[in-house]
N, C-alpha and C positions, 0 to 999 in steps of 0.2 A: 738568425733570430727574427721573429716576426716584428713588423712595425705596423702602426696604424696611421693612415693618411686622412686628414680632415680638411676639407675646403670650407671655410667659414662663410657666414652671411645668410644662412637659410633659417627661417623660423621653423621650430618643431611644431607639428600639428598632428593630432591623432590620439592614439592610446598606447600605453606601455604597461605590461603586466609585471608587477613587482614579484621578485623571487622570494623564496624562503630565506630566512636569515642564516648566513654562514656561521655567525658567532653564536647562534642558538643550536644549529645542527651539529656542530662539532662536539660540544659536551654531551648532547643527547645521544650521539653515536657511542661515545665512551661509556655512557650509563648502561649500555647493553651488556657490558662485561660484569655487571653486578649480579646478573641473573643467569640461570641455566635455561630460562624460558625465552621464547622469541619476543623481540621488541620491533614493532613495525612503525617506521617513521615516514610520514607523507610530506610532500612539498619540500624535499631536500634539493637545494640548488646544485646544478652541475658545474662544479668549480674544481680548480687544481687542488685546493686545500682539502676538499671532500675526498678526492681520489687518494691523496696522501694519507688521510685518516683511515680510509678503507684498507690501504696497504698495511698500515701500522696494526690495526685491529686484527686483520687476517693473520699476521705473523704471531699474534698472541693466541690464535686459535679460534677467533670468532668467525662463524660461517655467515656470509653475507650474500643476499640475493637482491638484485636491482630490477625494478620494472618501471616502464614509463609512467609518469603521473597521469592524473585524470585529464581529459581533453587532449591527450597525446602530448603535444609539444610544450604547451605553455605552463604547465603546473609541476615543474621540477620532476624529481624521481621519487619513487617509493622504495625505500630500503627495508628489507627484513633482516635483522641481525640476531644471531643466536650464539650466545657464549656458553654453550652446554659444557665445554671443557676448556680451561685455560691451559695452553700447551707451552707457553713461555712467559716468564715474568721479566724479560729484558726488553726495554724499548731502545733500539740501537741508534747510534749517532746518525747513521746514513739517512734515517727517516725523520728523526726528531729535529735535525738541523734545518729542515725545510719549513718547519711550522711550529710556532710556540705552543699551540693548543695541545701538542703531543704530551706536554707535561701533565695533562689532566689524567693520564693513565696511572700516575703515581699513587693517588689515594685509593683508586679502585683496586689495583693489584694488591696493595697492602691490606685492604679490608677483606678481600676475598681469599688471597693466597698467603698472607702473612709475610710476604717479601716482595721486593721490586728492585730492579736496577734500571734506572731511567737516565738517559743522556741529558745533560743540561741543554736547554732549548735554543732554537734559532728563530727564524721568522724575519719580520721587517727590522731594518736597522734604525729603530727610533729610540736612541738613548739607552740607558741602563734600565732594564726591566727585570730585576732580580727575582729569584724564586724563594727568597728568605721567608716570606709570609706563608707560603705553602708548607715549607719545612717546619716552621715554628708551630703552626696549627696542628700538623700531624704528630709532632713531638708531644704536644699537649694531650693528644689522644693515646699516647703510650708507644709511639714508634721510635726506633733508634735509627738515626739517619746520619750517614757520613758522606762527604764528597771524596771520590776516589777516581783519579784519571779522567776527569770530565763527566763522571757519572754520579748521580745521587743513588747511593746504596742504602736501601731502607729495609728494616726488619721490624716485625711486630710479633715476637715469638708467642706472646699470650693473646694475640688478637688485639684489635683496636678497642678502646673503651671510650664511652661517651664522656665529653668534657665540656667545660665552658671556655670559649676562646673569644677574646675581643680583638678584632683587627686594629692594629695601630693606625692604619690608613685603609681607605676603601680599595679593595682589589677584586675585580671581577673573576679572574682566573683562580685566585686562592679561595674565594667563596665557593666557586663551583667544585674545586678539588675536595674541599672539606665537607661540602654537602654530600658528595657521592661517597666519601669515606665513612661519613656518619650513618649512611643508609644501612650499612652492615655492621657497624660498631655495636658493642654490647652497651645497652643503656641509652641515656638521653644526651644529646649534644645540643648546646646552645651557642649559636654564632652571633655575636654582637658586633655592631658597626659593619654588618654584611652589606655587600653591594645590592642595589635594588633594580638593576637594569631589567628591561623586558625579557632578555635572554635568561636571566636568573629565575624569573617568575616561570618562564617556559620549562626550564629544567625541573623546578620544584613541582610543577603541575604534572609533569611526566613521571617523576619519582613517586608521587602520590598515586598515580594510576597503576604503578608497578607494585604498590602495597606498602610504601614507606609513609608512616604518619608524620606529616609536617604541618606546623602551625606558624603563623606570622608571615605567610607568603606575601611579598610586595612591601614588607616593612624592613627596617634595618636589624631586626632581631628574629632569627630563624630558630625554631626548636624542632629537632629531628629525633624521632624515636628509632633506634636501630631495629631492623626487621631481620628475622632469621632466614626467611624464604621469600623470594619475590615472585610475582606472577607475570604472565604474558600481558602485553599492553599494546595499544595503538595510539599514536600521537601525531598531530599535524604541526609542523614547524611554523612558528610565528613569522609574519612577513618581515622582510629586512628593512628596518627603519633607516639604516644608513643609505641603502640603495634608494629608498623612497625619497629621502632628503636630497640625495645627489641628483636624481632626475628632476625633482622640483626646481633645483637651482639651474640645471641645464636648460629647462623650459624658460625660466625667468631670464636667463642670460640672452636668449634669442627672441625675447618678447613673443613666445609661442602660446599655444593653447592645447594642452594635452591632459587626458584623463589618466591618472595613475591607478590602474585596476588592481585591487587588493591592497592598495596603500592605506595605512591607518594613521591619521593625524594624532590620535591619542597616544601613540608610541613615541611621538617626536614633538611634544608640545613646546619645549623651549626653542627648538629650531624653527617651528612654525611661527611662533611669536616674533622671533627675530626676522624671519622672511617677510612677515606682514609689515613690520616696521620699515622694511627696505622697499616696500611697494609691491610685493607679490600678493596675488589674490588666490586663496585656496578655498574651494567650496566643496562640501561633501556631496557625493553622488551615491546612488544605491550600490555601486560596485567599488567605490573607493573615494577619490576626490579629484577635482579638476583644478589645474594650475594655469593662471593667466597673469597678466601684469596690468596694473591700473594705468600707469603712464611710465615715467622714467624710474630708474633705480636710485635709491637714496643711501648714502653711507650710514652704517649703523655700527656700534661697538659690540664686540663679542668677547666673552671670556669662557673658555672651556671649563667644565666642572663635571664631577661624577653625576650620574643620573639622579634626579631628573633635570640637571643642568644641560647646557649646550654641549653636545658630544664632541670629544676630541676628533673622532673619526669623520666629522663634517667640517673641521676647521679649514683644511686646504681648499675644499670646494667653495666654502663661503668666501675665502680670500680671493679666489678666481672671480667670483661674482662681483665682489666689491671693487675689482680693478676697473670696472666700467660704470660704477655708481657716481652720482653727483656728490661732491664733497669728499670728506675723508672718513676713514673708519679705523679704529684701533682694535686689533685682534690679539688677544692675550691667551697664551697656551699654558695651562697650569698642570696638565696631566703628565705629558712626556717631554723630556728634553730633546733636543735635536729634531724638533718636528717642523722646522721651517725650510726643509731642504728643497721645497718646490719654489722658493722665492727667486733664486738665481735663474731658474728656468722660465718663470713668469716674466722676469725682467728681460729675457731674450725676446719676448713677444711685445715688449714696450710697456709693461706694467711699471708703476711707480710705487715701490714698496721699500720701506726702510725698517730694518730690524734693530730693536734695542733690547737685548737680553731675551726675556720671554714674550715681548710684545712686538708686533709689526704694525707700522703705520702705513695704511694703504690710501693713496690719493687717486681718485678716479681719473682715468685718461679718456680722451675723446675716441680713441680707437686702439685696437691691438693689431699686430701684424703677425702673420704666420711665420713659423721658424722651425728649425730642427730642435727638438727638445728631448730630454732624457728623463724617464721615470725613475725616481729614487726609492719610492716605496708605494704600497698599494693605494693609499688615499691621495698621495701627491700625483700619481699617474692620472687619476680620473679628474683632478683639478685642472690639469693641463688640457685634457679633452674638452672640459667645459669652456676654458678660455679659447680654445681653437674654434669652437662652434660659432663664436662671435668675432673671430679675427678676420682681417682681410687676407685673402690668399690661402696658400696651403701650409698646414702644419704637419710635420711628421713626428710621431711619438715613438721613441725607441725604448727598448727594454719593456715591452708590454706584458712580459710574463708576470710582472707585479700585478698588473690589472686583472689578468686571468685568474689570480688567486682569489679575487673577491667580487668580480662582477660577471654575471652569467650573460654571455652573448651581447655584450655592450654594443658592438657595432651593428648587430642585427636590429636590436631594439631602437637605436637612434635612427638607423636608415629607414626603418618602417614609418618613422614620423617625419621623413623628408630630409634628414641630415645627409650631406655629401661626405660619406665616410667609407673607407675600405681598408681591409687588412691586407698587407703586403707580406707574402711568405718569404722566409729565409733571409 
């Protein structure tokens, strides 16, 4: 298994191009199954999860062509997906277990084919992330769904019908699933207490280009008119706000000076506000924004919340940054349980973190030391890389397959800014 070795103590200087958002690209790819016409997606990141989704969609019958993005290397991949004929309504365990986003095919298959058999999902091991909201919403639209042998077995013998559904709690995945199901349902669907993440807005804008009338984009109430026939469309994936925030924190950790090309501060306002309070300077440029540090880092309190609050997917990285801040910071996780698995690994590097239930008290330390550390999930793995950039000596990060699911060419991007980092094979 690959490992990544980082020798800390170097400032990051230069520029990093932000990739397209994985969490936007995956549902956009699934949306191709709603139509028999081609959907062209630009700026798709090259990641393990994208490859898994390609595999899943191909076994459903979607034809997919990939071409290099504009400017060759730096602007992701352009995918053209055409679901002219759905050849299978089964999403098998072998593929779905690798990635939670696979569950998004449930609504699309039901809407288009009237039936689906989708394995219960896998993905990161961060607490119980049930699919009950997906199921309840689809049932409201007329689907019959049973769980049988680890599969969701769904039927909509008379097709899906528009309905009003209020999410009991905000769920990004369930909002995406119901939006896509509603695109082909008969009549009008109103989704109340819907998620408002930039990735949801991106999906809504792409569905609109495909011919689905949607109002309320960007608000917590989406109204979707079912369309009988969708048309060909081209869409550019929104930049990855989690990658943007992660690299901003890496630069701040090393007191560096880096321009994040394609980075958008408007997609990460809560995180930007928190970083500024911690002493990080972010100035817009005509290509993105530049990250520097005014002087030292200051401890700040953070609570994760649904968008537009502080993203749970930046919590581990923020904790790594706070291990070197002056004073103490309290980090509270309200979205997922079991999301402090990086704490023992940071402690191996000399961090002072005490966990009380959903909160972690981080007291800044004068220095971190390199160590052998283990990635437990996608965001935890990159938090350890951030800590390693500022640690004395060598850190070896094991189980980097987690990292490869969500960060495109991390070591290349950091090395280009002066980090001493290399991937060790096998």
